[in-house]
C-alpha positions as CSV (number, residue, x, y, z in Angstrom):
1,M,0.2,-0.1,-0.2
2,V,3.3,2.4,0.8
3,K,4.2,1.6,-2.4
4,L,1.2,2.5,-4.2
5,F,0.9,5.9,-2.2
6,K,4.7,6.7,-3.4
7,N,4.3,6.2,-7.3
8,S,1.9,8.5,-7.7
9,S,3.0,11.5,-5.6
10,P,5.4,13.8,-7.7
11,R,9.4,12.9,-8.1
12,K,12.3,15.0,-8.5
13,I,13.1,17.1,-11.5
14,Q,13.7,14.4,-14.2
15,P,12.4,16.0,-17.8
16,T,12.4,14.1,-20.2
17,Y,12.9,16.9,-22.6
18,F,14.1,20.4,-21.8
19,D,15.5,22.6,-24.1
20,I,16.0,26.5,-24.6
21,R,14.6,27.6,-28.9
22,L,15.6,30.7,-30.7
23,D,13.1,32.3,-33.6
24,H,16.2,32.9,-34.5
25,N,20.2,31.6,-34.3
26,T,21.3,35.9,-34.1
27,I,20.0,38.7,-31.9
28,W,20.5,41.5,-33.9
29,I,20.5,45.1,-31.6
30,P,20.4,48.2,-32.7
31,A,24.1,50.1,-33.0
32,A,24.4,53.8,-31.4
33,G,23.1,56.7,-33.0
34,H,20.4,54.2,-34.5
35,T,17.1,55.2,-34.7
36,I,15.8,52.1,-32.3
37,K,17.5,51.7,-29.2
38,Y,16.1,47.9,-28.4
39,G,16.7,45.1,-29.6
40,H,13.9,42.1,-30.1
41,A,14.3,37.9,-29.7
42,Q,11.7,35.6,-28.8
43,G,11.4,32.1,-28.7
44,K,10.5,29.1,-26.1
45,V,11.2,27.1,-23.2
46,I,10.3,23.1,-24.0
47,L,9.9,21.7,-21.3
48,C,8.1,17.6,-21.9
49,L,7.8,15.5,-18.2
50,S,6.9,11.6,-18.1
51,D,6.4,11.6,-14.1
52,P,3.9,14.2,-12.3
53,T,7.1,17.2,-10.5
54,W,6.9,19.6,-8.2
55,V,7.9,22.8,-9.1
56,R,8.3,25.8,-7.1
57,D,9.0,27.5,-10.4
58,V,10.8,27.6,-14.4
59,K,13.1,31.0,-14.8
60,L,14.9,31.5,-18.4
61,H,18.1,34.0,-17.9
62,L,20.5,35.5,-20.5
63,E,23.7,36.1,-18.9
64,G,26.4,37.9,-20.6
65,R,30.1,37.3,-19.7
66,Y,33.4,39.0,-21.0
67,Y,36.8,38.2,-20.6
68,I,40.1,40.2,-20.9
69,N,43.7,38.5,-20.1
70,W,46.7,41.0,-21.6
71,D,48.8,41.5,-20.1
72,T,52.7,43.0,-21.6
73,T,54.1,43.5,-18.4
74,F,55.1,39.4,-18.2
75,P,58.4,38.8,-20.3
76,S,56.7,35.0,-20.9
77,D,54.7,34.5,-23.8
78,S,53.3,31.1,-22.4
79,H,52.5,32.5,-19.2
80,R,51.0,35.7,-21.3
81,H,48.3,33.0,-23.0
82,C,47.0,30.8,-19.7
83,K,43.7,31.1,-18.8
84,A,42.9,33.2,-15.7
85,F,39.0,32.1,-15.3
86,W,39.1,35.3,-12.3
87,K,39.3,37.4,-15.2
88,E,36.0,36.2,-16.7
89,L,33.2,38.3,-15.4
90,P,29.6,39.1,-16.0
91,F,27.9,42.5,-17.4
92,H,24.8,41.7,-17.9
93,H,22.5,39.6,-16.5
94,D,18.6,39.2,-17.0
95,V,16.2,37.1,-15.7
96,W,12.2,35.9,-16.5
97,S,9.7,33.7,-13.8
98,F,7.4,31.5,-15.9
99,L,5.9,29.7,-13.9
100,R,4.8,31.7,-10.8
101,V,3.5,29.5,-7.9
102,S,0.8,31.3,-5.9
103,A,1.6,33.0,-2.1
104,G,-0.5,30.3,-0.4
105,S,1.6,27.5,-1.6
106,S,5.4,27.2,-2.1
107,T,5.2,24.6,-5.3
108,T,3.1,23.2,-8.0
109,T,2.8,20.3,-9.5
110,L,3.6,19.7,-13.6
111,E,1.2,16.9,-14.6
112,P,2.8,15.0,-16.9
113,G,3.3,16.5,-20.9
114,N,4.7,18.9,-23.2
115,Y,4.6,22.9,-22.2
116,E,6.1,25.5,-23.8
117,F,6.9,28.9,-21.9
118,P,7.0,31.0,-25.0
119,F,9.4,34.8,-24.5
120,Q,10.1,37.7,-25.7
121,M,13.2,39.3,-24.9
122,C,14.0,43.4,-25.4
123,L,17.9,44.0,-25.3
124,P,19.5,47.6,-25.1
125,G,21.2,48.9,-27.9
126,R,23.9,49.4,-25.1
127,L,26.0,46.1,-24.9
128,P,28.7,44.7,-27.2
129,E,28.0,43.0,-30.0
130,S,29.2,38.7,-29.5
131,M,32.8,38.3,-29.8
132,R,35.1,35.3,-30.2
133,G,38.2,33.5,-31.8
134,I,40.7,35.9,-29.8
135,D,42.2,33.6,-26.6
136,D,43.3,36.8,-24.7
137,C,39.7,38.3,-24.5
138,Y,36.2,37.3,-25.8
139,I,32.4,38.7,-25.2
140,H,30.1,35.9,-24.8
141,Y,26.5,35.3,-24.3
142,F,24.4,32.5,-22.7
143,L,20.5,31.7,-21.9
144,R,19.8,29.2,-18.8
145,A,16.8,27.9,-18.5
146,Q,16.2,26.8,-15.0
147,I,14.1,24.8,-13.3
148,Y,13.6,24.6,-9.3
149,G,11.9,22.2,-7.2
150,R,10.8,22.3,-4.2
151,K,13.4,20.6,-2.0
152,G,16.9,23.5,-3.6
153,E,16.9,20.9,-6.5
154,S,17.1,22.2,-9.8
155,V,17.8,20.9,-13.3
156,A,19.3,23.3,-16.3
157,T,19.6,24.0,-19.8
158,S,21.6,26.6,-21.3
159,R,22.9,27.3,-24.8
160,E,25.0,29.9,-26.0
161,V,24.0,32.8,-28.4
162,T,25.0,35.8,-30.8
163,V,24.4,39.3,-31.0
164,R,25.7,41.2,-33.5
165,K,25.3,45.1,-34.1
166,V,22.9,46.3,-37.0
167,Y,24.8,49.6,-38.1
168,N,22.9,52.2,-39.6
169,T,24.4,52.7,-43.3
170,P,22.2,54.2,-45.9
171,L,22.3,52.5,-49.5
172,R,22.6,54.5,-52.6
173,T,22.6,52.7,-56.0
174,A,24.9,55.1,-57.8
175,P,23.2,56.6,-61.2
176,S,23.8,54.2,-63.8
177,V,24.1,56.1,-67.3
178,R,23.8,53.8,-70.2
179,I,25.2,54.7,-73.4
180,S,24.8,53.4,-77.0
181,P,27.4,53.1,-79.3
182,Y,24.3,53.8,-81.7
183,E,23.6,57.3,-80.1
184,I,27.1,58.8,-80.7
185,E,27.0,61.5,-83.0
């Protein structure tokens, strides 16, 4: 009898599938001097559960991190190119909450099934572009979706996203003059 009761109660967080999907792989934000001050990106957090699960919240984090390790004072080239993890710092962090539990309870039960949590984010134009390919400095952005359980447990999935600037350049076509050899007099 106890075993029957235990099987019907919600379990730890063990999603069958948990992913972040963006409508576009690159997030475009306006450059300085642009008339639009923000860039938009949208997507979904996908969650598939096969068992009832106690959940406190489902959140999406966008974090920007930069790393600069350029030290010309050291004579050795090998030291200059060693990664110093303490130099990697966050410069941007946004959090969105999808599942707010009512004030009377600390958790809610998600039944087995497929869940989609759509999101639309608005990023300020002051953010720097993603930069990679250089060992001594980079700028990375990560999206991290996290499910928070009832006893402090959590499950997370993340993906790197690329942020690019849109520059406002006037595109003017050069006037074309067509001269036919038969029109020359």
